[in-house]
N, CA, C and O atoms as a Tripos MOL2 file, in Angstrom:
@<TRIPOS>MOLECULE
protein
  200   199    50     0     0
PROTEIN
NO_CHARGES

@<TRIPOS>ATOM
      1 N          -3.8360    9.1270   -6.1170 N.3       1 MET1
      2 CA         -2.6580    9.1480   -5.2720 C.3       1 MET1
      3 C          -3.0250    9.4750   -3.8280 C.2       1 MET1
      4 O          -2.3250    9.0850   -2.8930 O.2       1 MET1
      5 N          -4.1200   10.1880   -3.6620 N.am      2 LYS2
      6 CA         -4.5530   10.5420   -2.3130 C.3       2 LYS2
      7 C          -4.8870    9.2840   -1.5050 C.2       2 LYS2
      8 O          -4.5400    9.1820   -0.3280 O.2       2 LYS2
      9 N          -5.5590    8.3340   -2.1460 N.am      3 ARG3
     10 CA         -5.9160    7.0990   -1.4330 C.3       3 ARG3
     11 C          -4.6670    6.3060   -1.0580 C.2       3 ARG3
     12 O          -4.6110    5.7070    0.0170 O.2       3 ARG3
     13 N          -3.6620    6.3000   -1.9410 N.am      4 PHE4
     14 CA         -2.4220    5.6130   -1.6240 C.3       4 PHE4
     15 C          -1.7220    6.2900   -0.4520 C.2       4 PHE4
     16 O          -1.1840    5.6170    0.4270 O.2       4 PHE4
     17 N          -1.7300    7.6090   -0.4400 N.am      5 SER5
     18 CA         -1.1190    8.3490    0.6700 C.3       5 SER5
     19 C          -1.8010    8.0130    1.9900 C.2       5 SER5
     20 O          -1.1390    7.8490    3.0140 O.2       5 SER5
     21 N          -3.1110    7.9120    1.9620 N.am      6 GLN6
     22 CA         -3.8520    7.5380    3.1740 C.3       6 GLN6
     23 C          -3.4880    6.1250    3.5990 C.2       6 GLN6
     24 O          -3.2940    5.8610    4.7850 O.2       6 GLN6
     25 N          -3.3960    5.2170    2.6360 N.am      7 LEU7
     26 CA         -3.0010    3.8350    2.9460 C.3       7 LEU7
     27 C          -1.6200    3.8090    3.5770 C.2       7 LEU7
     28 O          -1.4120    3.1440    4.5920 O.2       7 LEU7
     29 N          -0.6820    4.5220    2.9870 N.am      8 PHE8
     30 CA          0.6820    4.5330    3.5060 C.3       8 PHE8
     31 C           0.7110    5.0450    4.9400 C.2       8 PHE8
     32 O           1.4130    4.4930    5.7870 O.2       8 PHE8
     33 N          -0.0430    6.0880    5.2080 N.am      9 GLN9
     34 CA         -0.1080    6.6290    6.5660 C.3       9 GLN9
     35 C          -0.7080    5.6170    7.5410 C.2       9 GLN9
     36 O          -0.2260    5.4720    8.6640 O.2       9 GLN9
     37 N          -1.7600    4.9170    7.1100 N.am     10 GLN10
     38 CA         -2.3700    3.9020    7.9730 C.3      10 GLN10
     39 C          -1.3790    2.7940    8.2990 C.2      10 GLN10
     40 O          -1.2530    2.3840    9.4530 O.2      10 GLN10
     41 N          -0.6830    2.3160    7.2860 N.am     11 VAL11
     42 CA          0.2790    1.2240    7.4830 C.3      11 VAL11
     43 C           1.4480    1.6880    8.3530 C.2      11 VAL11
     44 O           1.9230    0.9470    9.2130 O.2      11 VAL11
     45 N           1.8940    2.8870    8.1270 N.am     12 ASP12
     46 CA          3.0270    3.4260    8.8740 C.3      12 ASP12
     47 C           2.6830    3.7520   10.3240 C.2      12 ASP12
     48 O           3.5580    3.7470   11.1900 O.2      12 ASP12
     49 N           1.4180    4.0330   10.5850 N.am     13 ALA13
     50 CA          1.0020    4.4980   11.9140 C.3      13 ALA13
     51 C           0.8050    3.3800   12.9340 C.2      13 ALA13
     52 O           0.6010    3.6540   14.1170 O.2      13 ALA13
     53 N           0.8640    2.1310   12.4930 N.am     14 THR14
     54 CA          0.6110    1.0390   13.4290 C.3      14 THR14
     55 C           1.7360    0.0180   13.4030 C.2      14 THR14
     56 O           2.4140   -0.1680   12.3930 O.2      14 THR14
     57 N           1.9130   -0.6370   14.5400 N.am     15 THR15
     58 CA          2.8680   -1.7480   14.5990 C.3      15 THR15
     59 C           2.1390   -3.0830   14.5090 C.2      15 THR15
     60 O           2.7740   -4.1370   14.4610 O.2      15 THR15
     61 N           0.8220   -3.0420   14.4860 N.am     16 SER16
     62 CA          0.0140   -4.2570   14.4250 C.3      16 SER16
     63 C          -0.0120   -4.8240   13.0060 C.2      16 SER16
     64 O          -0.4770   -4.1720   12.0710 O.2      16 SER16
     65 N           0.4860   -6.0270   12.8640 N.am     17 THR17
     66 CA          0.4510   -6.6790   11.5590 C.3      17 THR17
     67 C          -0.9810   -6.8460   11.0800 C.2      17 THR17
     68 O          -1.2650   -6.6540    9.8980 O.2      17 THR17
     69 N          -1.8830   -7.2000   11.9810 N.am     18 ASN18
     70 CA         -3.2840   -7.3820   11.5980 C.3      18 ASN18
     71 C          -3.8970   -6.0950   11.0610 C.2      18 ASN18
     72 O          -4.6600   -6.1320   10.0950 O.2      18 ASN18
     73 N          -3.5740   -4.9610   11.6730 N.am     19 GLU19
     74 CA         -4.0910   -3.6760   11.1970 C.3      19 GLU19
     75 C          -3.5010   -3.3280    9.8260 C.2      19 GLU19
     76 O          -4.2010   -2.7970    8.9630 O.2      19 GLU19
     77 N          -2.2340   -3.6240    9.6310 N.am     20 LYS20
     78 CA         -1.6030   -3.3770    8.3400 C.3      20 LYS20
     79 C          -2.2700   -4.2180    7.2530 C.2      20 LYS20
     80 O          -2.5910   -3.7170    6.1760 O.2      20 LYS20
     81 N          -2.4720   -5.4870    7.5470 N.am     21 VAL21
     82 CA         -3.1140   -6.3860    6.5790 C.3      21 VAL21
     83 C          -4.5330   -5.9300    6.2860 C.2      21 VAL21
     84 O          -4.9660   -5.9500    5.1340 O.2      21 VAL21
     85 N          -5.2580   -5.5220    7.3170 N.am     22 ARG22
     86 CA         -6.6250   -5.0220    7.1250 C.3      22 ARG22
     87 C          -6.6510   -3.8120    6.1950 C.2      22 ARG22
     88 O          -7.4760   -3.7450    5.2840 O.2      22 ARG22
     89 N          -5.7560   -2.8640    6.4210 N.am     23 ALA23
     90 CA         -5.7010   -1.6570    5.5970 C.3      23 ALA23
     91 C          -5.3330   -2.0020    4.1560 C.2      23 ALA23
     92 O          -5.9450   -1.4920    3.2170 O.2      23 ALA23
     93 N          -4.3460   -2.8560    3.9840 N.am     24 LEU24
     94 CA         -3.9420   -3.2670    2.6390 C.3      24 LEU24
     95 C          -5.0560   -4.0270    1.9230 C.2      24 LEU24
     96 O          -5.3250   -3.7820    0.7470 O.2      24 LEU24
     97 N          -5.6930   -4.9390    2.6280 N.am     25 ARG25
     98 CA         -6.7800   -5.7190    2.0280 C.3      25 ARG25
     99 C          -7.9030   -4.8060    1.5530 C.2      25 ARG25
    100 O          -8.4210   -4.9750    0.4490 O.2      25 ARG25
    101 N          -8.2780   -3.8450    2.3840 N.am     26 GLN26
    102 CA         -9.3530   -2.9300    2.0160 C.3      26 GLN26
    103 C          -8.9550   -2.0670    0.8280 C.2      26 GLN26
    104 O          -9.7570   -1.8410   -0.0780 O.2      26 GLN26
    105 N          -7.7340   -1.5920    0.8310 N.am     27 TYR27
    106 CA         -7.2560   -0.7650   -0.2770 C.3      27 TYR27
    107 C          -7.3260   -1.5340   -1.5930 C.2      27 TYR27
    108 O          -7.8710   -1.0370   -2.5780 O.2      27 TYR27
    109 N          -6.7710   -2.7480   -1.6070 N.am     28 PHE28
    110 CA         -6.7250   -3.5100   -2.8540 C.3      28 PHE28
    111 C          -8.1100   -4.0140   -3.2710 C.2      28 PHE28
    112 O          -8.3470   -4.2510   -4.4550 O.2      28 PHE28
    113 N          -8.9970   -4.1740   -2.3420 N.am     29 TYR29
    114 CA        -10.3780   -4.5520   -2.6720 C.3      29 TYR29
    115 C         -11.0940   -3.3990   -3.3650 C.2      29 TYR29
    116 O         -11.8300   -3.6100   -4.3290 O.2      29 TYR29
    117 N         -10.8770   -2.1820   -2.8740 N.am     30 ASP30
    118 CA        -11.5920   -1.0070   -3.3790 C.3      30 ASP30
    119 C         -10.9380   -0.3550   -4.5980 C.2      30 ASP30
    120 O         -11.6230    0.2820   -5.3990 O.2      30 ASP30
    121 N          -9.6440   -0.5060   -4.7430 N.am     31 GLU31
    122 CA         -8.9010    0.2410   -5.7560 C.3      31 GLU31
    123 C          -9.0070   -0.4080   -7.1320 C.2      31 GLU31
    124 O          -9.2290   -1.6130   -7.2560 O.2      31 GLU31
    125 N          -8.8420    0.4180   -8.1600 N.am     32 THR32
    126 CA         -8.8200   -0.0940   -9.5300 C.3      32 THR32
    127 C          -7.5300   -0.8830   -9.7460 C.2      32 THR32
    128 O          -6.5200   -0.6050   -9.0990 O.2      32 THR32
    129 N          -7.5540   -1.8540  -10.6410 N.am     33 PRO33
    130 CA         -6.3300   -2.6260  -10.8930 C.3      33 PRO33
    131 C          -5.1510   -1.7530  -11.3340 C.2      33 PRO33
    132 O          -4.0080   -2.0180  -10.9620 O.2      33 PRO33
    133 N          -5.4250   -0.7280  -12.1150 N.am     34 GLU34
    134 CA         -4.3570    0.1500  -12.5840 C.3      34 GLU34
    135 C          -3.6520    0.8430  -11.4190 C.2      34 GLU34
    136 O          -2.4250    0.9300  -11.4010 O.2      34 GLU34
    137 N          -4.4050    1.3270  -10.4680 N.am     35 ASN35
    138 CA         -3.8190    1.9930   -9.3050 C.3      35 ASN35
    139 C          -3.2100    0.9920   -8.3320 C.2      35 ASN35
    140 O          -2.2020    1.2880   -7.6890 O.2      35 ASN35
    141 N          -3.8060   -0.1780   -8.2200 N.am     36 ALA36
    142 CA         -3.2860   -1.2010   -7.3170 C.3      36 ALA36
    143 C          -1.8800   -1.6340   -7.7340 C.2      36 ALA36
    144 O          -1.0200   -1.8680   -6.8850 O.2      36 ALA36
    145 N          -1.6550   -1.7380   -9.0330 N.am     37 VAL37
    146 CA         -0.3300   -2.1230   -9.5240 C.3      37 VAL37
    147 C           0.7090   -1.0780   -9.1230 C.2      37 VAL37
    148 O           1.8180   -1.4300   -8.7200 O.2      37 VAL37
    149 N           0.3620    0.1920   -9.2290 N.am     38 TRP38
    150 CA          1.2910    1.2470   -8.8190 C.3      38 TRP38
    151 C           1.5600    1.1850   -7.3240 C.2      38 TRP38
    152 O           2.6900    1.4100   -6.8890 O.2      38 TRP38
    153 N           0.5450    0.8870   -6.5410 N.am     39 ALA39
    154 CA          0.7370    0.7790   -5.0900 C.3      39 ALA39
    155 C           1.7220   -0.3400   -4.7640 C.2      39 ALA39
    156 O           2.6030   -0.1730   -3.9200 O.2      39 ALA39
    157 N           1.5730   -1.4660   -5.4280 N.am     40 ILE40
    158 CA          2.4990   -2.5830   -5.2150 C.3      40 ILE40
    159 C           3.9180   -2.1560   -5.5830 C.2      40 ILE40
    160 O           4.8640   -2.4120   -4.8370 O.2      40 ILE40
    161 N           4.0580   -1.5100   -6.7240 N.am     41 TYR41
    162 CA          5.3670   -1.0460   -7.1730 C.3      41 TYR41
    163 C           6.0020   -0.1030   -6.1490 C.2      41 TYR41
    164 O           7.1830   -0.2290   -5.8240 O.2      41 TYR41
    165 N           5.2100    0.8320   -5.6490 N.am     42 LEU42
    166 CA          5.7440    1.7980   -4.6860 C.3      42 LEU42
    167 C           6.1010    1.1480   -3.3540 C.2      42 LEU42
    168 O           7.1020    1.5150   -2.7380 O.2      42 LEU42
    169 N           5.3000    0.1930   -2.9040 N.am     43 PHE43
    170 CA          5.6060   -0.4870   -1.6470 C.3      43 PHE43
    171 C           6.8590   -1.3630   -1.7690 C.2      43 PHE43
    172 O           7.6130   -1.5050   -0.8060 O.2      43 PHE43
    173 N           7.0780   -1.9430   -2.9390 N.am     44 LEU44
    174 CA          8.2420   -2.7930   -3.1200 C.3      44 LEU44
    175 C           9.5240   -1.9890   -3.2590 C.2      44 LEU44
    176 O          10.6050   -2.4840   -2.9420 O.2      44 LEU44
    177 N           9.4140   -0.7750   -3.7220 N.am     45 GLY45
    178 CA         10.5920    0.0730   -3.8570 C.3      45 GLY45
    179 C          11.3570   -0.2260   -5.1320 C.2      45 GLY45
    180 O          11.1140   -1.2290   -5.8040 O.2      45 GLY45
    181 N          12.2780    0.6540   -5.4480 N.am     46 LYS46
    182 CA         13.0750    0.5190   -6.6470 C.3      46 LYS46
    183 C          14.2080   -0.4730   -6.3770 C.2      46 LYS46
    184 O          14.9270   -0.3500   -5.3860 O.2      46 LYS46
    185 N          14.3600   -1.4590   -7.2700 N.am     47 PRO47
    186 CA         15.4560   -2.4090   -7.0800 C.3      47 PRO47
    187 C          16.8100   -1.7330   -7.2380 C.2      47 PRO47
    188 O          16.9690   -0.8120   -8.0390 O.2      47 PRO47
    189 N          17.7600   -2.1890   -6.4810 N.am     48 GLU48
    190 CA         19.1240   -1.6600   -6.5660 C.3      48 GLU48
    191 C          19.7500   -2.1180   -7.8770 C.2      48 GLU48
    192 O          19.5640   -3.2610   -8.2950 O.2      48 GLU48
    193 N          20.4800   -1.2380   -8.5120 N.am     49 SER49
    194 CA         21.1970   -1.6310   -9.7340 C.3      49 SER49
    195 C          22.5850   -2.1130   -9.3560 C.2      49 SER49
    196 O          23.1750   -1.6610   -8.3750 O.2      49 SER49
    197 N          23.0860   -3.0250  -10.1420 N.am     50 ASP50
    198 CA         24.4220   -3.5860   -9.8690 C.3      50 ASP50
    199 C          25.5150   -2.7220  -10.4030 C.2      50 ASP50
    200 O          26.6910   -3.0530  -10.2550 O.2      50 ASP50
@<TRIPOS>BOND
     1     1     2 1
     2     2     3 1
     3     3     4 2
     4     3     5 am
     5     5     6 1
     6     6     7 1
     7     7     8 2
     8     7     9 am
     9     9    10 1
    10    10    11 1
    11    11    12 2
    12    11    13 am
    13    13    14 1
    14    14    15 1
    15    15    16 2
    16    15    17 am
    17    17    18 1
    18    18    19 1
    19    19    20 2
    20    19    21 am
    21    21    22 1
    22    22    23 1
    23    23    24 2
    24    23    25 am
    25    25    26 1
    26    26    27 1
    27    27    28 2
    28    27    29 am
    29    29    30 1
    30    30    31 1
    31    31    32 2
    32    31    33 am
    33    33    34 1
    34    34    35 1
    35    35    36 2
    36    35    37 am
    37    37    38 1
    38    38    39 1
    39    39    40 2
    40    39    41 am
    41    41    42 1
    42    42    43 1
    43    43    44 2
    44    43    45 am
    45    45    46 1
    46    46    47 1
    47    47    48 2
    48    47    49 am
    49    49    50 1
    50    50    51 1
    51    51    52 2
    52    51    53 am
    53    53    54 1
    54    54    55 1
    55    55    56 2
    56    55    57 am
    57    57    58 1
    58    58    59 1
    59    59    60 2
    60    59    61 am
    61    61    62 1
    62    62    63 1
    63    63    64 2
    64    63    65 am
    65    65    66 1
    66    66    67 1
    67    67    68 2
    68    67    69 am
    69    69    70 1
    70    70    71 1
    71    71    72 2
    72    71    73 am
    73    73    74 1
    74    74    75 1
    75    75    76 2
    76    75    77 am
    77    77    78 1
    78    78    79 1
    79    79    80 2
    80    79    81 am
    81    81    82 1
    82    82    83 1
    83    83    84 2
    84    83    85 am
    85    85    86 1
    86    86    87 1
    87    87    88 2
    88    87    89 am
    89    89    90 1
    90    90    91 1
    91    91    92 2
    92    91    93 am
    93    93    94 1
    94    94    95 1
    95    95    96 2
    96    95    97 am
    97    97    98 1
    98    98    99 1
    99    99   100 2
   100    99   101 am
   101   101   102 1
   102   102   103 1
   103   103   104 2
   104   103   105 am
   105   105   106 1
   106   106   107 1
   107   107   108 2
   108   107   109 am
   109   109   110 1
   110   110   111 1
   111   111   112 2
   112   111   113 am
   113   113   114 1
   114   114   115 1
   115   115   116 2
   116   115   117 am
   117   117   118 1
   118   118   119 1
   119   119   120 2
   120   119   121 am
   121   121   122 1
   122   122   123 1
   123   123   124 2
   124   123   125 am
   125   125   126 1
   126   126   127 1
   127   127   128 2
   128   127   129 am
   129   129   130 1
   130   130   131 1
   131   131   132 2
   132   131   133 am
   133   133   134 1
   134   134   135 1
   135   135   136 2
   136   135   137 am
   137   137   138 1
   138   138   139 1
   139   139   140 2
   140   139   141 am
   141   141   142 1
   142   142   143 1
   143   143   144 2
   144   143   145 am
   145   145   146 1
   146   146   147 1
   147   147   148 2
   148   147   149 am
   149   149   150 1
   150   150   151 1
   151   151   152 2
   152   151   153 am
   153   153   154 1
   154   154   155 1
   155   155   156 2
   156   155   157 am
   157   157   158 1
   158   158   159 1
   159   159   160 2
   160   159   161 am
   161   161   162 1
   162   162   163 1
   163   163   164 2
   164   163   165 am
   165   165   166 1
   166   166   167 1
   167   167   168 2
   168   167   169 am
   169   169   170 1
   170   170   171 1
   171   171   172 2
   172   171   173 am
   173   173   174 1
   174   174   175 1
   175   175   176 2
   176   175   177 am
   177   177   178 1
   178   178   179 1
   179   179   180 2
   180   179   181 am
   181   181   182 1
   182   182   183 1
   183   183   184 2
   184   183   185 am
   185   185   186 1
   186   186   187 1
   187   187   188 2
   188   187   189 am
   189   189   190 1
   190   190   191 1
   191   191   192 2
   192   191   193 am
   193   193   194 1
   194   194   195 1
   195   195   196 2
   196   195   197 am
   197   197   198 1
   198   198   199 1
   199   199   200 2
@<TRIPOS>SUBSTRUCTURE
     1 MET1         2 RESIDUE 1 A MET
     2 LYS2         6 RESIDUE 1 A LYS
     3 ARG3        10 RESIDUE 1 A ARG
     4 PHE4        14 RESIDUE 1 A PHE
     5 SER5        18 RESIDUE 1 A SER
     6 GLN6        22 RESIDUE 1 A GLN
     7 LEU7        26 RESIDUE 1 A LEU
     8 PHE8        30 RESIDUE 1 A PHE
     9 GLN9        34 RESIDUE 1 A GLN
    10 GLN10       38 RESIDUE 1 A GLN
    11 VAL11       42 RESIDUE 1 A VAL
    12 ASP12       46 RESIDUE 1 A ASP
    13 ALA13       50 RESIDUE 1 A ALA
    14 THR14       54 RESIDUE 1 A THR
    15 THR15       58 RESIDUE 1 A THR
    16 SER16       62 RESIDUE 1 A SER
    17 THR17       66 RESIDUE 1 A THR
    18 ASN18       70 RESIDUE 1 A ASN
    19 GLU19       74 RESIDUE 1 A GLU
    20 LYS20       78 RESIDUE 1 A LYS
    21 VAL21       82 RESIDUE 1 A VAL
    22 ARG22       86 RESIDUE 1 A ARG
    23 ALA23       90 RESIDUE 1 A ALA
    24 LEU24       94 RESIDUE 1 A LEU
    25 ARG25       98 RESIDUE 1 A ARG
    26 GLN26      102 RESIDUE 1 A GLN
    27 TYR27      106 RESIDUE 1 A TYR
    28 PHE28      110 RESIDUE 1 A PHE
    29 TYR29      114 RESIDUE 1 A TYR
    30 ASP30      118 RESIDUE 1 A ASP
    31 GLU31      122 RESIDUE 1 A GLU
    32 THR32      126 RESIDUE 1 A THR
    33 PRO33      130 RESIDUE 1 A PRO
    34 GLU34      134 RESIDUE 1 A GLU
    35 ASN35      138 RESIDUE 1 A ASN
    36 ALA36      142 RESIDUE 1 A ALA
    37 VAL37      146 RESIDUE 1 A VAL
    38 TRP38      150 RESIDUE 1 A TRP
    39 ALA39      154 RESIDUE 1 A ALA
    40 ILE40      158 RESIDUE 1 A ILE
    41 TYR41      162 RESIDUE 1 A TYR
    42 LEU42      166 RESIDUE 1 A LEU
    43 PHE43      170 RESIDUE 1 A PHE
    44 LEU44      174 RESIDUE 1 A LEU
    45 GLY45      178 RESIDUE 1 A GLY
    46 LYS46      182 RESIDUE 1 A LYS
    47 PRO47      186 RESIDUE 1 A PRO
    48 GLU48      190 RESIDUE 1 A GLU
    49 SER49      194 RESIDUE 1 A SER
    50 ASP50      198 RESIDUE 1 A ASP
């Protein structure tokens, strides 16, 4: 979770799309598939219920 927190801070700290993509690309390249799936879930957020 620490690595995800660092990723979130990196993405949040910049307005540069290229920097955001770079940080995300590096995270998903280095991270295990199990953790990467959770990161995707957290970035997408919880869907609204009807």
